[in-house]
N, C-alpha and C positions, 0 to 999 in steps of 0.2 A: 574258244582259243585258235590262234593259229600259228604262222609263220613270220606274220607279216611283221618287221621291223617300225618300228616308233620313231621319228625324226625327232631330237633334240628342238626346242623351239625357240626361233629366232631370240637374240639375247643374251648375253651370257646372265645369270643370275647371283645377286650377291647371295654369300658367303656368312652362315647365321654361324655364330658364337658355337663352336665344338663342344662344349661341352653341354652349355644347353640344350642342344640339339641332343646331346645324348639320356638327357633326363627325359626330354619331352617325350621319347622313341619307347622309354623305360629300360633303361640297359640296365642291366644292376651289376652293383661295382662290388668290387670282390678282392681279396689277393692276388697278383701276378701271377699267371698260367702263361706256362715260357710253349710256346711254338716253333718247333728248331732255333730255340735259345731267344727270338724275339716275345716280350713277355706284353700280354693283352689284360687290362686292368678291367673292363669291362666285356658284357656278353648281352645276349638275347635269345632264346629259344621259343620260335615262332610255334603254331599249331597249325600251320594249317599252310599252302600256297600263296593263298591272298597274304595270309600276313607276311609272309616274304616281299611279297609283290608293292605290299604299301611302305614296307621299308628302306626298300630300296629307294624307290619313288621317292621317298622322303627326307634317304639321302643326295639326290639329284645336286649338282650344282656346290656339294661340299667338299673338302680336302679328306673328310674321316674314308681310311683304309676299313675294307671289311675284310675275316681271314673269316672262311668256311671251315667248318668241318663235322664227322659225326660224330660217332662214342670216341676215334682217335687212335683208334686201335690200329688203322686196316696200312700194312705193313706195300711198301715203296716207297721210291724215289719222288721224292719233293726239295725244294731248297724253300730257306728261311724268309720269309715274308719281309719288302721292306719295309712298309710300314705295316703299323699292328692296331689298331683303335677301339675297332669293335670285333669282338668273338662270334660269330651268325652259330648256332648249332644248329642242326638237322634232326636232335634225336626227339623231338616229338611230331616228325612229319612222321609215323609211323602205323603199321596194319598192312593189313590185304585188304584192298576196297574193293577189289573185283577179281573173283578167280572160276573158271570152266576148267571144271573136271576133264570132259569130254574131250574137249581141243587141247587139253594144256600149257592156258595162255592165264597168266594170272596180273596182277596190276596191284601195287604197293608203293609205301609210300619211302621217301630215300631211307630216313631213320630207323628204319626197319633192320632188326637184327637180321644176317643170312642165315641165323641158328633156327627162326621165325616161319621162315618163307622153308626152309627146309621139312619142318616138322609140317607145315600145311600142303605143302605139295605132298611127302610119302604116306600121308594119311589117305589121299586119294590116287594113289598108285605111282606118283611121279618122283623124278629128285630135279632138285637144282643143280643147275649145269655151273658150279661156281667156289673154289674149294680155295679157297684164298688163307694163309694162318689167321691165326686171330681170331680170339672165342668171340668176341664182342665184336665185330665186323659189324659194319653198316651195312644198305648196299648203298649208299649215294657214294662213301668214299669208294668201296670198292670200285665202282662204277668211275667215279672219276681220277682212279689211280690207275686204273684196268689192270686191275690185282687180278692175278693168277695163283693156283694153286700144284700139285703136283698131277695131278687128272688133267692136264691142259691137253694130255697126250690124246690123251678120249674127249675132253667137253671143249677144245679151241678157244682159242683168247676171247675174252669177257666180250666181246661186244658181239659175241656171236651165238647169242640167245637174250639181243638185247631190240625188240618190236621197238620199240617205242619210250620218250622219253618226255617228261614235263618236266619244263627247265625257264627259272624266269631270269631275263635279264637285268645286267647293270643297273638300266634303269627302269627296272619295277612292268616291263612288260611283262607278261606272261605268254609263255609257246609251249608247242605238242609237234614233236617229230615223230614218221611213223604213227601206231596205231595198234591195235588188240588183235587183228587180223594178221592169220599168218605170211598173207598173201599181197598185204598191202607195204608197200615201200615207198609210200612218198613221207619226203622226208627224211628218207634212211640213216642219208649218207649225214644230214646234221647228228642224229644218235651215232653214228661211228666216231665223227669228229669231237662230240664232246664227251666220250666215251675216254679214259686218261689223256685229258686240260687241263687237269688238275686243280678246275675250277676256277680258273681264271677268266673263262667265258661268258660263267651262268652258275645259277644255281639248279645244279635236277633237283628237285620237290619231288618228283613221282617215275617209276618206271613199266612197262609193257615188256614181263617173260617170255617167253620161249620154254620150257618145261622140256626134259626127257619123260620118257615110261623108263618104270624103273627097272633094273636087268633081271632075267630070269634068275642067272646063276652069276654071282661073283669069289677070282678065287684069286688069295694073296700067295707071293713065297719070298721070301727070304735065304740068301745067299752069302755066307761069309769064309773068312778061312782061308784068300786068296789074296794077291799082288792088286792095286788097281787098273793095271794094261787086264787082265783076266778075267776080273770082274766087269770092268764097262764091255767089254767086248761080251760076256753074255746077257749084263742089259740090253746092251744098244737091240743084240739079235731078241728078244725076247717085244721091247720095244714096236719090232715090226711085225709082229702078228697083228690078225686083222682083231681080236677083241683085248689085244693090251691098251689103257686106261690111265694105266701109271706107270713109272719105270722110272729109279732113279739110284745112283751111285753116292755115296757117303764115305769121304778118306778118313783117316785117323784122326788125322790133325783136329776136326771138329766134335770129335767122342767125349767121354768124359776123360779127363789127365792127356790129354792130347793124343794118348797111345793107346795101343790093343795087341794083345795077341791074334786077338781074329785079323787082324791089317785092317781093309774096307767089309762095308756094308752094305748092301744092295736090298734093295723091293722091289717086286714088280704085282703088279694086281691085272686082270683080266675078267672081261663082263660082257653080260654081251645073255644069248641064246645057250642052252645047258650043253649042248650035244661040242661047242665048238671052241666056249670054257674049256672044259673038258681035255679038247683034242691040241689047245695051244697051252695050258698048264702042265701039263704031261710031257710035252717035248719040252718045256724049257725047265720041267723038275728033272729030265733026263739029260739034259746039255751039261751038268757041273755035278760034280760027288757034294754030299752034305747040305743039297739044298732042301729047308722047311717046308711047309704050310703051316704059315700063321694067319690069326683072325684077321690084322687088317695092314694095309702097304703105306696107306694115304698119311692117315697119324700120323705114324713117325717120320715121312718126307719130311708133310706141313710143319714139324716141330722143328726139325732142323732146317730145311729152308729160314725162318725166321729165325735160326740160335745167332749168340751176340760171343764174341770172345772178350766180352767185358770192358774196360776201360783203352780206348784208344783202338775201338777196334772201327775197320773200314770191312762192308759189306758190298761185291759190286758184283749187277748180275751181267755175264755177257751171252748175245745170242749170236754163236758164232756156225750153226748152219749145223747140220749134220752130217754132213760128207767133212768135218774139220775137230769134231767133238772131239775126239782122239791126241790131235794136234795140240787141240788147245790146252788139254787137258793133261799134257805130258810139260808144257811148257809149263803152264800152273805151277805144277807138282814138284819142277825145279827151282823152280821162283819160291819156293816154299808155303804157297799159298793152301789152303786147305777147302776143300771143296765142295760141294754138291751136286749132281751132274746127269740133268736130263736129255740121256740123248738124242730121245726120240721127238723131241723139239728144238736140239741140239742148241741149251741153254748150258749156263754153269752159274753159282753160284758159290764166287772167290770171296775168301776170309784171309782175315790177318789183322795182323795187332803191329803196329809201330810207332813211335815219339814223336817223327817225322812219316806222311806220309806221301810223299813228293815220292821218293824212288820206287812202292807198290804201287800207284799211278801211274807211273812214267812206264812202268814194264805191261800193266795194264791195257795203257793207252798202244805202248809200242804194237799188242799179239790185236791188238781189234785193228790195227790200221794192215797186217798184217793178214789176219785172214777175210777183213771188211767183216757185217753186222753190225749191230749194235753195241751198248756200253753207258750204262746206267752207275751211280751208284748209291745203292735203298739205305748205308747206315756211315757214318761218320760223324766226331767228336767235334760238338757245336764253333769250338773255334775253329775246323779246316773248313765249314761253308764257308766263310767269308770269298775261301781264294780255288773253293772249285766249284764249279755251276755240276749238281747230278744229275743233269743228261748234258749227255757228250753229244751234243749237236752239231749240225755243219754250218755253219755261214750260211747257204739257200734254205737250210730249214729255219735255223731263226729268223731270219724276215720273213720266210711267210708263216712263222708263229706272231710276229711282231703284226702284219698285218691284218689275220687273224684279231691282234686281239684289240686292235685299234676300230676294227670294223664293232665289234662287240661289248667293247669296255673303252671306250674315245677317254674317260678319267680315267682311269685307271685303277678302279676301284677294288676289282674281287680277287683277293688272292695276291694282290700284287710281289711280284719276284720269286712267286710259289713255280711257276712252271718253266718249261724249258724255255732257256738262253735265259733267266730273271727276269720271265715278265712277266 
């Protein structure tokens, strides 16, 4: 396999009958499956990369649009597909294919659940530096959306653990970028490009991942009973400590019933060498009255990150930067948004519920323009998705993504409309 691109043969092939071609591929007909409001009636579950390549190769020249997904449980922004003729599920592309427990390097199929990778890593003294919400999330879905969780503070973005990717392009070409060796940087930029591209450039079928040694010590703390500004300051200070790998604040609007006598809740997690963890945890413990040690911090934060306010809910992710986190949080509080705030990464998850979303979205856009940063919408009602792009990208960014889409998928077959700029 290589990174070389195969060019389209001269001439335009005749387009076979859509239903006949789908039958030839062995697509299963079933009750409609909703993908962000778009209904798909046929599915394929290829068992390996060669099968994915064969399917896409046979679809060349047709007008069949393919929606690619894993378990369908990875949180994160995406637009409804413009067309959805065939659902290509990667759940059978699963399993640990290669694992070097000495180096902490592992190769897994895209359909492998993160829980499976975590178990394999843990048994050998390593941990997987990916922790997005979702109990059944698969690796391919997580990488396609660049999904992260509360431990992004310690782990870094999803692309940081990717050494290499196996990707099948829209024309059926099988490629590999990067590789298993930690120092191998060949094609690494392509791996970073595919990570977070929402599957519009190619189908991720496997990945080489770099694991992390399991920490010698982990301590989690929980604080409550104070207003948002004071708890946010405590959480932000904890996030600056050397062993901090998760630090988040949940405002009362997300808590059961919409309010609590305790006000906001905050969790922090420290991990690393025993003495360093003890020092950071003790200092944080003493910084605020009533702090308690708990079994886990990342788990509760992960649940709140994916929380929904139910019918007509809007969940937006705003990256305002660490220097503007208090300003952004105060503005969202004044506007009535419930929040999950990660001060260490400068990220806020803003939640609201409204029959009309124009007002809340206008507030979020204005805040983004004032502070800079990035804004995207992870959850909104299906009937609103036609009016709002899940990714708030600039014209220049959309032009760049458009050029990439044309280069990698000139027929617009893979996840059409799902990516940034509805590409």
